[in-house]
N, C-alpha and C positions, 0 to 999 in steps of 0.2 A: 814888179818881184824881183831883188836881187838877188842871181843867181849864184853869185860867185863865192859865197861862206860853201854853200853844196857842193858847188861845183869840190872846189880846196875839200873839202874833207873828204870826199869818194878818193880826191888823187892823193891825200893821203892813206888811206884806209887799203888802197890798192898798196902803194909801195911799204904798208909795214906787213899787208898780209905776206906778199913776195920775202919779206927778212923773216917771219915763223916759216914760213914753205923752209929757207936753207939755212935759216941758222939751227939744224939738228941739236948740234951740243947744247946749246940753250936749253931744249925741250926734249933731252935726251928722257928724266925722269916722270913725263909728265904720263898720261894714262896715252894707250898705244891700243889701234882696233887694225886688225889685220880680218879678211875675209877672205874665200874662194868670188864674192860676190863682187865682184871688183868698183860697180858702178857703187855701193852702197861704202866701202870700206874710201875710194874717194871722194866722194859726199861726207863723212866724218872727217878725215885728211882736211877737207877746205871749212870742214865748221869748226872741228877748235883750230885754225890762223883767227880766222875769222874773229871766232868768241876771245880766245886771251888778246887780240891786240885790243876786249875793251878795258881792259885793266886798268884800273887810275894810277898813276904816276904817287909813288910810292909818301913823297911830301907835298899830298894834295894835303888841307888843312881838313877834312870830312875822315879824313883816316882813309880803311882800304877799302875799296869798292870798285866796281864795273859798270859800264855804259848800261843803264835799263832803262831806257826812254828815246824821245827822238835825239837823233844821235850832235845834232850842232850844238845840244843845252848842255852838254858834259854834266847829266845826272840820271837820279835811279828814283823811279815810278815805284809804287807801292805794287802796283796790277802785274808790272816786268818782269820788277823782285823774285813778286811769288811766281810764277813759272817759272822762271829760270835759274832758281836755286838749287833743285838736283842738279842741273845742266853744270852749271858753278860748282858744287862739289863734285863730281868725276873728272871736271879741269883744273883740279886741287884750290880751288878760289876758297877756303874752306874759310880765311879770315877774315874773306872781302862778305862773305854770307855773315858772319857773324855781325862783323860792325852795321852793315845797310839793317839788318833783321833788329836789332837794339836799335837801331835808330827810330826806328819809328815806333817801337813799342815805345819807347820813351816819352817820343813826343802826342801822345793822346795827351789830352786835355780837358777840363770840364768848358773853357771858353772857347771852346771849338765844338762846343757839345759832344766830346769825346771821339773827336776825329783827330787822327794823327798829322801829319802833312802828306800831300798824296806826293809830293813829289818833294827829293831836294838834289841838292849841287854839290857836287865837288869843292868847292867853297864854305862845305857845312853848313845852308842858308836853306831855308823853302825858295823851294827853283819860283823867280818874281812871274814868270810866265802862266803860274800856279795860282800865287799865293799874294793878297796885299797886306794884309792884316788876321788877325783872330777872327772876324768878323765877315770879312769880304776875301774868301777863296773857292777853287775851286775842289772839290768829293764829290770819288766815285760811292757810294754808298758797301757796294761791297770790298771794297776792299779790306776794311776792317778783320770781317771773317775767309778775306784767302790770305792775309798775314798770319794770321790762328793757326790755318793749315799744312802755309811752307813751315811754320816754324816748327810743326808736329811729324811735318814729313824728313827734315831735318837733322831733326832729334832721334827718329826711327833709321834714317841712314847711317848715321856719324854716331849715334847710343851718347853723346855729346847734350846731359841735362840741362844743362844753361838752360835751353831754347823753352823748357819748361817749369824750371823752377828757379829762374833767378829774377828776383822781384822788380822786377821792370816789364818782364814778359808775364808775373802772376798780374799785375797791375793789369795790364793789357787784357788777357783774356777776360778777369772782372769785370772790368770795367766794359767790355766790351759783347758779354754777354748775359749785361742787364741795364748800365747806363746805358748805353749806347744805344741800345733795343726801344728803349724807354723813349728817350730825348727825339727818333726819330719816327717815331709810332711802327714799328717795325714788326707787332704779335702777330700772331698767324692767324689771327682772326681782322687784324684793319688794315691787311696787305692789297685790297681794290678800293679801302674806302678812307685810306687814309691820306693828307693832306700834302700836295703837292710842296709845298717848300714850306714846311714847321720849325723849320729857325731859321728862315730867312731874313738878312737886314731890313731894319725898318727906320727909314723910307724904302720900300723896297722899288729896284729898279728893273725894268723887265727886258731889259736891253743890256746891261749889267753880267756877262757871264758868272762872273764872282760870285751876284745876285742869285742869280737863273739856278746856277748849277754847283751852289754848294749843299750838297745832298745829291746830287744827282744816280736815279737808284736802279741803276742800270749801272754796266760797263757801256750799253750802245749810248752813245754823245749823239746818235744826228737824228734821233726823232726829235722832233719838236711836240710839247706837252705831253710829257712822258708822266704819270703819275706813279706805274710801278711797272718793273721787267720781272721778266721769268729769272731771271739770269738772277737777279738781288734773295727772290727766292728760295732756289739752288742754293745761294750763299749760305743763307740763314744756317738752310738744313746742314750744310758743310760743314756751316764754325759751331754751331751746338754738339752736331756730331762730333768731333772733335775735337770738345771739352768736356763729353764727356769720355773720349776715351781718355785724356787727360789724367781726366780723376780717374779711371779704374786704373790707370799704371800706379797711382800714388796710393792705391787700394781702399781708395772712395768709391765704395758700390755701390749706395742708396744714392747718392749726390747723384754717381753718373747715369744711374737708370730714369732719374726725373729728365738729365739733360738728353737723353736718348729721343723718352718719349717728346718731349719737346719738340725736338728737331724732329720726328716722325710726322707730328701735325703740318709741320711746312710741307715735309714730301707729300701730304695729303691730300695738300691744300693743291698741289701743284700737278698732281695728277686730276682731282676733281674741276675744280677751274680754268686750266690750261690747255686742258687735249683739246682740238678742234676734231668731232667727231668727222665731219664734211670730209676735210682735207686730210687726215689721219697725221694730223701733224699742231707741234703746239704754237700755240701764241705765243711771244716772244716781251710783249707787249702789252700795258693798259693804259690809254689816255687819262687824260682829264675829259673828256667826251663821254667815257665812260663807256667805247669800246675796246674791242683786244684790236690786236695788227701782228705781221710779224715784219721781223728781221735779222739781224743777228745774232744773237743769242740762246739761238740752238749747240752752241759751239760748250755753252760753261754749263748747260743742265749737265749735258756728258762729264766733262771736266770738274767739277765736284760728283761726280758720282751720283748725283739725285735720281736718276730713273733705275728701275728693277724690275719691267715690265720688255722683257727681249723682244718682243712683235713691236713695240712701241719705240723702243732702241734703234732697232732695224730701220723702222721706217723715218728715226730723225737720221741715224748716220747716209742712207740711202738721199734724203735731198739733200746734208750739206754737201755729198759726194755730186752732186746734180751743178753743184754751182760752182763760181771763181769768190772767193773772198779775198780780202784786200791780206798781204799776209803775216800783221798780227793774228789775226783769225787765224788762218791756214796755218801759221808756227803750231798750235796746238796739237792739231789734225792729225800726224803722223802716230803719237803716243798714246790718242783717244781710240785709233781706230785699231792699232796692236790688244791694247785694252778692251775690245771688240766684238773679236775673233773675225778681225777685217783688213788680216796683214799681207796681201798683197796691196790692198788700196793703200794701207799705212809705209809700204816701201814705196809704192806712187810716189807720195808726199815726200817724204824724203828727198827721193830724185830731185823732183821740183822742186823745192824750196834752196836744192844744190846747185842749182843748174843756172848756168849766168846769164842766160835771157828772162829768168824771173827780175820781174821791176820790182825794185826794194828790196832783195832779199840781202842787202848788207844790216838790213834794220836788225838788231841786236837778239828781238825775242828766237831770229830764224834759226840763227848758229847754236843757239842754248836747246833748241827747242827739238836740233836736229839730232843731237851731243845725247840729251835724256831717250830721244824714243831708240833708237839705236841700242844703248846701254842696258835702260831699262823698259823699256820695247824688245825688240829685236832679240837682245840677247835675256831679256827676262829674268834679270837679276832685282832685288826685292829685300833688301836688308828688314830685319826686325829686331829695333834694339830693349822691346821686351821681352824677344828669349834669344839676345844675342844669338841671332843663327841667320841665315840670307840664304834664299831660295832661289835656284834659278829653272828657267825653261825655255828653249829654243822654239821663239817661233817663224819658223820659214816653207818654204813651200817647193824650194829648190833643192831641198837633200843633201846642199854643200855643207861649209866648215865655217866658224867664225871665233875669234876671243879677242879677247880685252887683258892687258896688260897693266899693271901696277894703277892698279883700281884700290882708291880707300875707303874706306868702309866700315864703320862698329872698331876705329881706335886698331885695327888691321891694314894692311893691303895683299892685294889675293892678285891673282893672270886665272881666269876665268876660258874656258876653251869649247865649245860645242863642234866637237872633234864630228859629228851626223847626228841623226833626230835619236838615237839609240845611248850614243857615248858622250860624256861629257867631263871635265875633268877643272879640282880647282888645284890650285899651290899659291899656300900663304907662305907670303913672305915675309912679312911684320911680325908683332911680337906678341902676339893676342890670339886665344887661341879660340877659332871659328865652329860655330855649327853650320853646318850643310844637307839642304834638304834641294839633292837632285832631281829635279821631273822630269819627263818625260812623256808627252802624248801618244796615249794609244793602254792595252790592258796587256801589262805582261806579267808576267808569272816570274821570272829571275833577274835578281838584280846582284851586278857584284863592284866589291870596291878592291880594284887592284887586283882582282882576279880571284878576291877572295867572296864566296858567298853572300850576303847579308839579307835582313828581311827588306819586303816588297811590300808596299802598300797600294791600296786604292785610291781614289778621289773620283768627285766632277766636278769640272769649273762652271762657272753662269751661264756656260749655254750648252753644256748636256755633256761636254765632250769628256772622255774616259782618259784621267790624268796617272801613269803610276811612277812612284816614288821612295825614295830612299833617304836616309837619315843617319849622316857620320858624325866623330867632332875631328877636324883639322887644326893639327900644331901648329905652331911657329915653324918653318923649316921644312916642312913634309908638303907632299904631293898626293890628290885622292886621283883615282881615274875610276871614275862609275858606269858600267853599260848594263842597260837592260836586253832580256829577251826573251 
């Protein structure tokens, strides 16, 4: 094996990261994060430098892009982009997200059985490592649903209706939720008896990965004779749920209900067929031999938010935390653990991923995943374009403080600070008014906005934790500080 290209890449990476760290002026307007937890603050600084290093060159033929695949390829992959997109948005890579997601949407085609290109490179071509022609290529079937979900999350974050209304995205949505499912035999009732290679080239060459993996039914790529992956079932649930949400946002309530019910069938199948009562864990794949097995797919059950039983979620989290996974899988875990009431473990994963001793921490998903986990996970920043509002909630056990500045969301720019677990502030430095839902764990009787008492409401999260919150509007150029007691 010739290791010179990899060594060269790592040397260039190290040099560029040093440039980013010390070129403060060039990145002065980017998002900034500070915290009393200096280890997490360092992790953010490292991740920001690493992620921005992966921004493509302006002259590249493909247009704006960032590395989202194995670095020496100069490429971006559907799974990786779907995962990295919110981290990219936080870092100001809006044009890159816009371009890459659009390319995936535009390249869906009947000749590929409604697949897109799994991976594209900076030349604007399908990456030759994964594509030979429209009959012979590598493709992981969860990808369409992942991209569909990512485009919706980007809409919620940015308010840019392009992600749900542009004809290319509408076509991608419609072909994915109907023709793609039909072509690959992915109905809820067929997941365990579907053919392993429903659209394989003829003649079929088992030893050719572009034949064997043309429609791999999982993101797990190391399981031989795979028929169906649990992550594909979860991806189908998320894709159809997302399409239902898109229809709801457009006022198409009746259609939305139809797809919500279709999505629920996949979730019910997941719970009925894939739970192993003996080991109290989910199986993650089903083989051509008619037997269930377990590999790395649990991560995506949680990533696609397909699990609702908190007892089973806890068992899954415990199992995930009990093993060391590859960095691709691990890069999802900080946000997953923040979202599932395991904040200390989420922080541990942030520190692990950013530690210089962690093998392959330079893989792009790692830095982007750390950024998203800190801002959306620990800081609890959750924009919602449907209501033109953002909510915040501080997920910490140390009682310190944290702030994020120059954060773009919903067409404006904000500074958000958690001064303590009972006091937060939001400064709107942009040009559009924003509704803010300031949330705090605990039951409090009073809330104050800039010292003036405002109504306080109560709710409960999925884990039974009480939350108190107050809602205010923040005009451009103004700042509001909310405290509870």
